[in-house]
C-alpha positions in Angstrom: -51.3 -52.9 -5.9 -48.7 -50.5 -4.6 -49.3 -46.8 -4.7 -46.2 -46.2 -6.9 -47.7 -48.3 -9.6 -50.8 -46.1 -9.7 -48.9 -42.8 -10.1 -48.4 -41.7 -13.7 -45.0 -40.7 -15.0 -44.8 -36.9 -14.6 -41.4 -36.2 -16.1 -41.6 -33.2 -18.4 -38.9 -32.6 -21.0 -36.9 -29.4 -20.1 -37.2 -28.1 -23.7 -41.0 -28.5 -23.5 -41.0 -26.1 -20.6 -38.9 -23.6 -22.5 -41.3 -23.9 -25.5 -44.3 -23.2 -23.2 -42.5 -20.1 -21.7 -41.8 -18.8 -25.2 -45.4 -19.4 -26.3 -47.0 -17.6 -23.4 -44.6 -14.7 -23.8 -45.4 -14.6 -27.6 -41.8 -14.9 -28.5 -40.7 -16.2 -31.9 -39.3 -19.7 -31.6 -38.2 -22.7 -33.6 -38.0 -26.2 -32.2 -35.3 -27.9 -34.1 -35.8 -31.3 -32.5 -36.8 -32.8 -29.2 -33.7 -31.5 -27.4 -33.2 -28.0 -28.9 -35.2 -24.8 -29.2 -34.2 -21.3 -30.5 -36.0 -18.2 -29.3 -35.8 -14.5 -30.2 -36.0 -12.4 -27.1 -36.0 -8.6 -27.0 -33.4 -7.1 -24.7 -32.8 -3.5 -23.7 -30.2 -2.9 -26.4 -30.7 -5.7 -28.9 -32.7 -8.8 -29.8 -31.0 -11.9 -28.4 -30.9 -15.2 -30.2 -31.3 -17.7 -27.4 -30.7 -21.4 -27.9 -31.6 -24.0 -25.2 -30.2 -27.5 -25.5 -31.0 -30.5 -23.4 -27.9 -32.7 -23.1 -29.1 -36.1 -22.0 -25.6 -37.6 -21.5 -24.6 -34.7 -19.2 -28.1 -34.3 -17.7 -27.8 -30.6 -18.3 -29.9 -27.8 -19.8 -27.6 -25.5 -21.7 -28.3 -21.9 -22.8 -26.5 -19.8 -25.3 -27.5 -16.2 -26.0 -26.0 -14.3 -28.9 -26.6 -10.8 -30.2 -26.1 -9.2 -33.6 -22.5 -8.0 -33.2 -19.8 -9.6 -35.3 -16.3 -8.9 -34.2 -14.0 -8.0 -37.1 -10.6 -9.8 -37.0 -8.6 -6.6 -36.0 -10.7 -6.1 -32.9 -10.8 -9.8 -31.7 -7.8 -9.6 -29.4 -9.4 -6.6 -27.5 -12.8 -8.3 -27.4 -11.1 -11.4 -25.9 -9.5 -9.1 -23.3 -12.9 -7.6 -22.5 -14.5 -11.1 -22.2 -11.8 -12.0 -19.6 -12.6 -8.8 -17.6 -16.3 -9.3 -17.9 -16.2 -13.0 -16.9 -14.3 -12.0 -13.7 -17.5 -10.0 -12.8 -19.9 -12.8 -13.4 -21.1 -15.2 -10.7 -22.8 -17.6 -13.1 -22.4 -18.2 -16.8 -19.7 -16.7 -19.0 -19.1 -14.9 -22.3 -17.3 -16.5 -25.3 -16.5 -15.5 -28.8 -16.9 -18.0 -31.6 -13.6 -18.0 -33.4 -14.9 -18.7 -37.0 -18.0 -16.5 -36.9 -16.7 -13.8 -34.6 -20.0 -13.9 -32.7 -20.2 -13.0 -29.0 -22.4 -15.2 -26.9 -23.3 -15.8 -23.2 -23.4 -19.4 -22.1 -24.6 -21.2 -19.0 -25.8 -24.6 -18.0 -28.2 -26.0 -15.4 -27.2 -29.4 -14.1 -29.9 -31.9 -13.4 -27.9 -34.9 -12.4 -29.5 -37.9 -10.7 -32.8 -37.5 -12.4 -33.7 -34.1 -11.0 -36.4 -32.2 -12.9 -36.2 -28.6 -13.9 -39.0 -26.2 -13.0 -40.4 -23.4 -15.1 -39.0 -20.9 -12.5 -35.5 -22.4 -13.0 -35.9 -22.1 -16.8 -37.0 -18.5 -16.4 -34.1 -17.7 -14.1 -31.7 -19.2 -16.5 -33.1 -17.1 -19.3 -33.3 -13.9 -17.2 -29.6 -14.4 -16.1 -28.6 -14.6 -19.8 -30.6 -11.6 -21.0 -29.5 -9.4 -18.0 -25.9 -10.3 -18.6 -26.2 -9.5 -22.3 -28.0 -6.2 -21.5 -25.4 -5.2 -18.9 -22.3 -5.8 -21.1 -23.7 -5.2 -24.7 -22.6 -1.6 -24.8 -19.1 -2.5 -23.6 -18.7 -4.9 -26.6 -20.0 -2.2 -28.9 -17.5 0.3 -27.5 -14.6 -2.1 -28.2 -15.9 -3.2 -31.7 -17.2 0.1 -33.1 -15.6 2.9 -31.1 -12.1 1.4 -30.8 -12.1 1.6 -27.0 -9.8 -0.6 -24.9 -11.3 -3.4 -22.9 -10.7 -1.5 -19.6 -12.3 1.7 -20.9 -15.3 -0.1 -22.3 -15.9 -2.1 -19.0 -15.5 1.1 -16.9 -18.1 2.9 -19.1 -20.8 0.3 -18.4 -20.0 -0.4 -14.7 -20.1 3.1 -13.4 -22.2 3.6 -10.3 -24.8 6.4 -10.2 -25.3 8.3 -7.0 -28.5 10.2 -6.1 -31.7 10.8 -8.1 -32.5 12.9 -11.1 
């Protein structure tokens, strides 16, 4: 008998890994089906509603992170301008606004083509990237939506560099 026949199948579904991470961090989550899970994660400025989806046909683990900030119609053009400026700053992932709901969200995907398996560390890095991006730019979106600032003013206010120590 060949050695390969004796080794058990060790493939773990990517969403199972996410569910395990949510459980050990005591985060609220809901598993919609085999390929989708929603998690509530506390960020620095807001709670983020994070959805992970395994897309079998694309062999990709997709993350979407939204926060409770609906963009009123009169501010959507300026928010879209801010999203364009913010996305220029990002190395991975991007922000979008859902047209019908006016919800801002951060999106990213992890490709696992050719049967590659995702590790818990990769899942955590994907989640960390999303929450850190949301934390960094959350106030800029608030400045545009609630304070009536321009996209440029809002971005400059969150990207200032501090010098020295207090």
